[in-house]
C-alpha positions in Angstrom: 0.1 0.0 0.0 1.0 3.5 -1.1 0.6 6.1 1.6 2.1 9.9 0.8 4.2 11.3 3.4 4.5 15.5 4.3 6.8 16.8 7.3 9.8 20.0 6.5 12.1 16.4 7.4 11.1 14.6 4.5 11.0 17.6 2.2 14.2 18.7 3.4 15.3 15.2 3.1 14.7 15.4 -0.5 16.8 18.5 -1.6 19.8 16.3 1.3 19.0 13.4 -1.3 19.6 15.6 -4.5 21.1 17.8 -3.4 19.8 20.7 -4.1 20.2 23.7 -2.0 17.6 25.6 -0.4 18.2 29.0 -1.8 18.3 27.1 -5.6 14.6 27.6 -6.9 15.7 26.3 -10.5 17.3 22.9 -8.4 13.5 22.9 -6.4 11.3 23.7 -9.5 12.9 20.6 -11.2 12.2 18.5 -8.7 9.1 19.4 -8.2 7.9 19.3 -11.2 9.9 22.0 -12.9 8.2 25.7 -13.7 6.6 26.3 -11.2 7.9 23.6 -8.6 9.2 25.8 -5.6 6.1 27.6 -5.6 4.5 24.0 -4.7 7.6 22.9 -2.7 6.8 26.2 -0.4 3.4 25.8 -0.5 3.9 22.1 1.2 6.2 24.0 3.9 3.9 26.1 4.0 0.8 23.5 4.7 2.3 21.2 7.0 3.6 23.7 10.3 6.6 22.7 11.3 7.2 19.9 13.5 3.9 17.9 12.5 3.9 15.1 9.6 1.1 14.6 7.3 -0.3 11.4 5.8 -2.8 10.2 3.3 -3.3 7.1 1.7 -4.4 8.4 -1.8 -2.9 10.7 -4.2 -5.4 11.5 -4.8 -6.4 13.1 -1.4 -3.0 14.1 -1.5 -3.3 16.1 -3.7 -6.8 17.8 -2.8 -5.1 18.8 0.6 -2.3 20.8 -1.5 -4.7 22.4 -3.7 -7.3 23.0 -0.7 -4.2 24.6 1.0 -3.6 26.8 -2.2 -7.5 27.9 -2.5 -6.8 28.9 1.4 -4.7 31.2 0.6 -4.6 32.8 -2.6 -9.2 33.8 -1.0 -7.1 35.3 2.1 -4.6 37.1 -0.1 -7.5 37.8 -2.5 -5.6 36.3 -5.6 -6.6 33.6 -8.2 -5.3 30.2 -6.9 -3.5 28.8 -8.9 -4.0 25.5 -10.2 -1.6 21.8 -9.0 -1.4 20.4 -13.1 -0.6 16.8 -13.2 3.0 17.4 -13.5 3.3 18.8 -10.6 1.7 15.7 -8.6 4.1 12.8 -10.7 7.0 14.4 -8.8 5.7 15.7 -5.5 4.0 12.0 -5.6 7.5 10.4 -6.7 9.1 12.1 -3.8 6.1 11.5 -0.5 5.2 8.4 -1.6 6.5 5.5 0.5 5.5 1.7 0.2 4.1 0.2 3.5 
């Protein structure tokens, strides 16, 4: 069964594994699906409290949670929400998926 785990530690480990520094926006873009990859990386860091772990049992639930966080933030900022593209979901899935 595939589970998707999000935490600051998981995101930090993804960067370390790929030797990408936290301030390397281009490198983070590439890791998380290309153009706007950094945006979604930052969205995930923002939506997950620093000391907590978020877990989903399906890709659809993970996608809905990330898009929901984006929608909420956009509403608070009174701007249009960015749509989470399939290419970003595929990249995020590769980094957060764990086989249990």
